[in-house]
C-alpha positions in Angstrom: 39.8 18.2 -26.9 43.5 17.4 -26.5 42.6 14.6 -24.0 40.2 13.1 -26.5 42.7 13.3 -29.3 45.5 11.9 -27.2 43.5 8.8 -26.2 42.4 8.3 -29.8 46.1 8.3 -31.0 47.1 5.9 -28.3 49.4 8.5 -26.3 48.0 7.6 -22.8 49.7 5.0 -20.8 48.0 1.6 -21.3 47.0 1.2 -17.6 45.5 4.6 -17.6 43.7 4.1 -20.9 42.4 0.7 -20.0 41.1 1.3 -16.4 40.0 5.0 -16.8 39.1 5.6 -20.4 37.7 2.1 -21.1 36.5 0.3 -18.0 35.5 3.2 -15.6 33.9 5.3 -18.4 32.0 2.2 -19.7 30.6 1.5 -16.2 29.4 5.1 -15.8 27.8 5.0 -19.4 26.0 1.7 -18.6 24.7 3.2 -15.3 23.5 6.3 -17.1 21.5 4.5 -19.7 18.6 4.0 -17.4 17.8 7.7 -17.3 16.4 7.5 -20.9 13.7 5.0 -19.7 10.7 5.1 -17.4 10.1 6.3 -14.8 12.6 9.1 -15.7 11.0 9.6 -19.1 7.3 8.6 -19.0 6.4 9.2 -22.7 7.2 6.4 -24.9 8.1 8.6 -28.0 10.4 10.8 -25.9 12.0 7.7 -24.4 12.6 6.2 -27.9 14.3 9.3 -29.2 16.4 9.8 -26.0 17.4 6.1 -26.1 18.3 6.0 -29.7 20.4 9.1 -29.4 22.0 7.7 -26.3 23.0 4.4 -28.1 24.4 6.2 -31.2 26.4 8.6 -29.1 27.7 6.5 -26.2 27.4 2.9 -27.4 28.6 3.9 -30.9 30.8 7.0 -31.1 32.2 7.0 -27.6 32.6 3.2 -27.4 34.6 3.2 -30.7 36.8 6.0 -29.3 37.4 4.0 -26.2 38.3 0.7 -28.0 40.5 2.3 -30.7 42.4 4.3 -28.2 43.1 1.5 -25.8 44.1 -0.8 -28.6 46.6 1.8 -29.9 48.0 2.2 -26.4 48.9 -1.5 -26.4 51.6 -0.7 -29.1 53.5 1.3 -26.6 54.1 -1.7 -24.4 57.6 -3.3 -24.2 59.2 -6.1 -22.2 58.1 -9.5 -21.1 54.7 -8.3 -19.8 53.6 -6.7 -23.0 51.9 -9.7 -24.3 50.0 -10.2 -21.1 48.7 -6.6 -21.0 47.6 -6.9 -24.6 45.7 -10.1 -23.9 44.2 -8.4 -20.8 43.2 -5.4 -22.9 41.3 -7.5 -25.5 39.6 -9.4 -22.7 38.4 -6.2 -21.2 37.1 -5.0 -24.5 35.3 -8.2 -25.0 33.6 -7.9 -21.5 32.7 -4.3 -22.2 31.2 -5.2 -25.5 29.2 -8.1 -23.9 27.8 -5.8 -21.1 26.9 -3.1 -23.7 25.1 -5.7 -25.7 23.1 -6.8 -22.7 22.4 -3.2 -21.8 20.9 -2.6 -25.3 18.8 -5.8 -25.1 17.3 -4.8 -21.7 16.7 -1.2 -23.0 14.8 -2.7 -25.9 12.6 -4.7 -23.5 12.1 -1.7 -21.3 10.7 0.2 -24.4 7.9 -2.2 -24.9 4.5 -0.5 -25.2 3.0 -2.1 -22.1 5.7 -0.4 -20.0 4.2 2.9 -20.8 0.6 2.2 -19.9 -0.9 5.2 -18.1 -1.3 4.3 -14.4 -4.2 5.7 -12.5 -2.7 7.4 -9.4 -6.0 6.8 -7.6 -6.3 3.1 -8.5 -5.4 1.9 -5.1 -7.9 4.3 -3.3 -10.6 3.3 -5.9 -10.0 -0.4 -5.1 -10.4 0.2 -1.5 -13.6 2.4 -2.0 -15.2 -0.4 -4.0 -15.1 -2.6 -0.8 -17.6 -0.6 1.1 -20.5 1.8 0.6 -21.5 4.9 2.5 -25.2 5.7 1.6 -27.1 8.6 3.1 -30.9 8.1 3.7 -32.4 11.6 3.9 -35.7 10.1 5.2 -34.2 9.0 8.4 -31.0 11.3 8.6 -28.9 8.1 8.9 -25.8 7.0 6.8 -25.7 3.3 6.0 -22.3 1.7 6.1 -22.0 -1.6 4.3 -18.9 -3.7 3.3 -15.4 -4.0 4.6 -13.9 -1.5 6.9 -10.7 -0.5 4.8 -8.2 2.3 4.7 -9.7 5.6 3.8 -13.3 4.9 5.1 -13.0 7.3 8.1 -11.9 10.1 5.9 -14.8 9.5 3.4 -17.3 9.2 6.3 -16.0 12.4 7.8 -16.5 14.2 4.5 -20.0 12.9 4.1 -20.9 14.0 7.6 -19.5 17.4 7.0 -21.7 17.8 4.0 -24.8 16.6 5.9 -24.7 18.0 9.4 -28.3 16.9 10.1 -27.3 13.2 10.2 -28.2 11.6 13.5 -27.2 8.0 13.2 -25.1 5.4 11.5 -26.5 2.1 10.3 -23.9 -0.7 10.2 -23.8 -3.9 8.2 -20.3 -5.4 7.9 -18.1 -8.4 8.7 -15.3 -6.1 9.8 -12.0 -5.2 8.3 -9.1 -2.9 9.2 -8.8 -2.5 13.0 -7.6 1.2 12.7 -10.5 2.1 10.5 -13.1 0.5 12.8 -11.6 2.5 15.7 -11.3 5.7 13.5 -15.1 5.3 12.7 -15.9 4.7 16.3 -14.2 7.8 17.5 -15.9 9.9 14.7 -19.2 8.6 15.7 -18.6 9.2 19.4 -17.3 12.8 18.8 -20.3 13.6 16.6 -22.7 12.1 19.2 -24.3 9.9 16.7 -26.5 6.9 17.4 -25.6 3.5 15.9 -27.9 0.9 14.6 -27.5 -2.7 13.4 -30.3 -4.6 11.6 -28.3 -7.4 10.2 -24.7 -8.4 11.1 -21.8 -6.3 12.5 -18.7 -8.3 13.4 -15.1 -7.7 14.3 -13.9 -4.1 13.7 -17.5 -3.2 12.9 -18.5 -3.8 16.5 -16.0 -1.1 17.6 -17.7 1.4 15.3 -21.1 0.3 16.7 -19.9 0.9 20.3 -19.0 4.4 19.5 -22.7 5.3 19.3 -24.2 7.7 21.8 -27.2 5.4 21.8 -26.9 1.9 20.3 -29.8 0.0 18.9 -30.3 -3.5 17.4 -33.0 -4.8 15.0 -34.9 -7.9 16.2 -32.7 -10.2 14.1 -29.4 -8.3 14.4 -26.1 -9.9 15.6 -23.0 -8.5 17.0 -19.8 -10.7 16.6 -16.6 -10.5 18.6 -13.3 -12.3 18.3 -9.5 -11.9 18.6 -7.6 -9.8 16.1 -5.4 -11.2 13.4 -2.4 -9.8 11.5 -3.2 -10.4 7.8 0.5 -10.6 6.6 2.3 -13.3 4.9 5.4 -12.7 7.3 5.2 -12.0 11.0 5.9 -8.6 12.3 7.5 -8.7 15.7 6.9 -5.0 16.6 3.1 -5.2 15.9 1.4 -5.8 19.2 -2.0 -7.4 18.6 -2.7 -7.7 22.3 -1.9 -4.0 22.7 -4.4 -3.2 19.9 -7.1 -5.2 21.7 -6.3 -3.3 24.9 -7.0 -0.1 23.2 -10.4 -1.4 22.2 -11.2 -2.5 25.8 -10.2 1.0 27.1 -12.5 2.5 24.5 -15.3 0.2 25.2 -15.0 0.8 29.0 -15.3 4.5 28.3 -18.5 3.8 26.5 -20.1 2.2 29.6 -19.5 -1.5 28.7 -19.5 -3.7 31.8 -16.3 -5.3 33.0 -17.6 -8.9 32.8 -18.4 -8.3 29.1 -15.1 -6.8 28.5 -13.4 -10.0 29.9 -15.0 -12.0 27.1 -14.9 -10.0 23.9 -11.4 -11.2 22.8 -11.6 -14.8 24.1 -12.9 -16.2 20.9 -10.0 -17.2 18.4 -9.9 -15.2 15.1 -11.1 -18.3 13.2 -14.4 -18.2 15.2 -16.9 -15.6 16.3 -18.8 -15.0 19.5 -22.4 -13.7 19.1 -23.7 -12.7 22.5 -27.4 -13.0 23.2 -29.5 -9.8 23.0 -30.3 -9.9 26.8 -26.5 -10.1 27.5 -25.8 -7.2 25.2 -28.4 -5.0 26.9 -27.4 -5.9 30.4 -23.7 -5.3 29.5 -24.5 -1.9 28.3 -23.5 -2.7 24.7 -27.0 -2.2 23.4 -29.4 0.4 24.8 -32.5 -1.0 23.2 -33.9 -3.3 20.5 -36.0 -1.8 17.7 -39.3 -3.2 16.8 -38.4 -4.0 13.2 -36.6 -2.5 10.1 -34.8 0.7 9.8 -37.8 2.8 10.8 -38.9 0.7 13.9 -39.7 2.2 17.2 -37.9 1.3 20.3 -39.2 -1.8 22.1 -39.5 -2.1 25.9 -36.5 -3.6 27.6 -36.1 -7.3 26.9 -37.3 -9.7 29.5 -34.5 -11.4 31.5 -35.6 -14.9 30.4 -35.2 -14.3 26.7 -32.3 -16.3 25.3 
């Protein structure tokens, strides 16, 4: 209390009162005012109460104490520099007042109702989930995967398989998506010894998932598409090795019995294009075990003749 009274009465040396009690303390107060706002206080009513109390106490009572004390300390100055120090003091007070006013204005904007809209912590995951569908067909004991391979798909498919241990196959219909998820689904399919089926189109990361199958089947009109990987970022990432990621897929494909001649071609097509091998080539390369007669319930056809395009 003595310290507070001495400053109020102007008993502190001007340099001390100016730099410690005014400038330094004001900087600390302006830094601290953020703690009455989100995300530190999430409820708007609580933030309003805390902010009003903070402004009254620190931008009102304390600031008045700071200004009055430092002005009174100027009366203790003597000599030729007294006028300079007095002018510097009033200049510092003006700057502190300006920054305080800016702080109050920014606080007012931060308390706008829209700043306190409740955010769904699962919004990002929900948005990703809407990009694909995992549908169990109990009549065939197969899970149908449609849409984009996006983050979280492997985990969701794992949970669905755990709840349905009688599933024997995965039906794929996708233009691709995230490389890691395609690989994750492929390993999951391989480890669960599931068969894979394509009756429409399966491209890019989807083909990796398809090749994870214990047995791999195509419908009569199905297509498998391959191309080089691409990093979908606005700025390049030097440490991200696209070629290395492609080599991982080649190693996985080789372990699934794919021929070396086919492996030499799968990443030759630029990302802007797509390579759709013929069904005969796919069967001969070991990518496809057989072609189904038609539809999801079709029977396995005899091996394709070598003359079919």
